[in-house]
N, C-alpha and C positions, 0 to 999 in steps of 0.2 A: 504494500500500500504506500502510495506517494506521501511524502510529508506535506502537511498543510502549510508549512512555512516556505516551501519551494515556489517561487514565482516564475522561474525560467526553467526550460527543459535542461536536463543534465547533458553535459558534453564530456567526451573522453579527453584525457590529456593530449592525445594525438590530434584530435579535432581542434582543440583550443590552440595548440601550437601551430598547426597548419594554417589556421585562420590568421594568427598573428604574423606568420611568415608572408602570407599573401598581402595582408594590409601593409606591412613594412616594405614589401617589394614595390607596391604601387606608389608609396610615399617617396622611395628612393628614385624611382623612375621619373617622378614629377620634378625632383630636385635636379637630376641630370638634364632633363629637358629645358630647365630654366637656367642652370648654371652655364652651360655651354654658350648660348647667345649672350648671357649676361657678362661673362668674362670678355667676350669679343667687344661688346659695347664699351665697357669701362676701360679697355685698353686704348680707346680713341678719345682723347680730351675734346677734340673738335665735335664729335657726335654727342658726347655727354653734354657739352655746353649748348649745343643746338637745342637740346630738349629742355635743359634748365632755363634757358633764356625765354622759353615759351611758357614757363610755369609761373606760379604765384611768387616764386623766390628767385628771380633772375640774378640777385646779388650773390648767389651761391655758386656761380660759375667757377670752374677750375682755372686758376691763373698759372700756378706753378706747383705741380704735384709733389707731395712729400712722401718719401719712401717710408714704408711701415714694415714692422716685423712680419715675416711671412711664415705660415705653417704649411707643411707639405702634405700632411695626412690628417684625417679627422681625429685620430687618437692622440694627436699632439695638442689638442685644445686645452690641456692643463696649463699650457704656457700663457694662455690668455684668460686666466681665471676671472678677473674683474669684468672683462667684456661679457663673459657668460652670465655672471650675476646680474649685470645691468640689462642684458637682453631678456632675462627671465622675469624682470620686475615690471614689464610693460603692461600694467593693468592696475585698476583701483585696488587699494588695500582693503582687506577684510580683517577687522580687529575684534578681539574679545577682551573683556575686563578680566584680568588675572592678577593674582598676588605673586609677585616675583620673588619675594623673600619673606621669611617668617616674621610676623609682626608688622609687616609693611602694609601700605594701602594698595587697593586694587588699582591697576593702571592698564590702559589700553595696550594690547600686545598684538602684533601682526601674526595672524594665523594662516592667511592664505591671500591670494589675489584672484580677481575674476576678470573675464574678458570685458573690455570696454564696450559701452554702447556706441552706436554710430555717432552720437553727439559728443561723447567723451573721446572717441577716436579722433574726431576733428579737432578737439582741444589739444590733444597731444601733438597733432600735426602743426597747428598754428603756433604752438609754443616752441617748436624746434629751432635750436641755434639762435637764441635771442640775446646772446651776450653773457656778461658776467652775472653774478648773483643779483646785484642791484637792478641791472637792466632787465633781467629775466622776471623778477618780481614786479617791477614797474609795468612791464608789458602785460603780465598776467592780470594785474589790477585794472589796467585799461580795458582789458577784454572781459572783465567780470569773472575771472577764474579764481576760485578760493586760494588763499595764501598757502594753506596746508597741502592742497593738491599740487599747486605749482612747485612747492618745496620738494615734494616727493618725486615729481618729474625730474627736477634738477639734480637731486642727490642720489636717486636710485636707478635711473634709466639712462638710455643713450640719447635722450631727447636733446640734450645740450650740445651734441656733437654735430657739426655741419655735415660730416660724412654720412651720418645716419639719415639726415634729411635729404641729402642728394640721392642716397639709395632709394628712399621712399618715393621720391619724385620719378626716378628712372624705372623702378620696378614696384609699383604700388601693390599689385595683387600678391606678388611673391613676398614682399616685405610684410604685409599683413598676415599672410599665411605663416611665415616664420615666427612672427611675434606670438600668434595664437598657439602655435605648436610648442613653442619653448616656454610659454607662461608657467611660472611656478605657482600652480594652484594647490600644491601639497597633496594632490590626489594621485599623482603619477610620479612620485619621487624616484621611482626606479626606471622610468621610461628613458630610452636611449635617444638622445637628441644630438649626438656628436656630429652627425652629418649635417643637420640643420644649422648648427653653430658654425661648422666649417664653411658652408655656403654663405652665410651672412658675413662672416669675417673676410672671406676671400673677396667679396664684392666691396665691402666698406673700406677695406684696407687700400683699395685702389682709388678711393674718392676723398683722400685727405689732401688739403692744400696748405702750402706753407704760410698762407695768410690766416689760417684758422687759429683761433685763440689757443694759446699755450703750446702750439706746435714747435715754435722756436724757443729753445731754452736760453737761459741767461748767458751761457757761453757762446751762443750763436749757432749751436748745433741743432739738428732736428731730433725731436723726441720721437723715436721710432716705435714707442709703445704707448702712444697717446690714447689709442682706443682701449687700452687696458687700464686706464687711470680711473 
């Protein structure tokens, strides 16, 4: 007799694994189909700038590309740890009140993130690469975006990187797919997203300009790990 608590039909381990393999194969095929033309496009500053000039952010054209750390294989993504963390944080915070130490008061603690609504997604886009902390918050206030939301965008995501906005302009569908796939919702902590991270970094690392904020260090050299800061 079937358990009254079962809401889905049982599947065998082999069926579950085979289904996972099929799903992952489709995801990887999608990445390959997009990465090949994507790398071809970002290798041409002229083609990149032609698209950006026609966008809402023409000031983000590439003038002098800055070389960035390159990774040759998806499994090397541990070298770009902060890039991964910031990529995974692209979504509104979900918090719960928790007592973090014995005898202390309950405080809001981040427990997950969720996918942005279309309206929130637009806020992330318009907040992209708006300067330093003061400029970022001033722009957010002018656009009616809450200070705490703007602060989370600045400190936790890739929104403040011009290279990220360039990638979003050039590849809107792919960028939003990668953001959704990599989102740290704490429900899929064991999911393998190394290939998605590899694709995002491979494209973004070709879209850094020497005029971008903090690219040139005090000694005049290029910070080739800017995307990992």
